[in-house]
C-alpha positions as CSV (number, residue, x, y, z in Angstrom):
1,M,35.5,99.2,89.5
2,F,34.4,95.6,89.5
3,I,38.0,94.5,89.0
4,Y,39.0,96.6,92.0
5,F,36.3,94.9,94.1
6,K,37.6,91.5,93.1
7,V,41.2,92.4,93.9
8,K,40.1,93.8,97.2
9,K,38.3,90.6,98.1
10,Y,41.2,88.5,96.9
11,T,43.6,90.5,99.0
12,N,41.3,90.2,102.0
13,E,41.3,86.4,101.6
14,I,45.1,86.4,101.6
15,L,45.3,88.5,104.7
16,I,42.9,86.1,106.5
17,S,45.0,83.1,105.4
18,L,48.1,84.8,106.7
19,Y,46.4,85.6,110.0
20,Y,45.5,82.0,110.7
């Protein structure tokens, strides 16, 4: 569960990076 949360956060960071 914790790993899933970390991956989700990491993916979110990548999406934000691609957005800008």
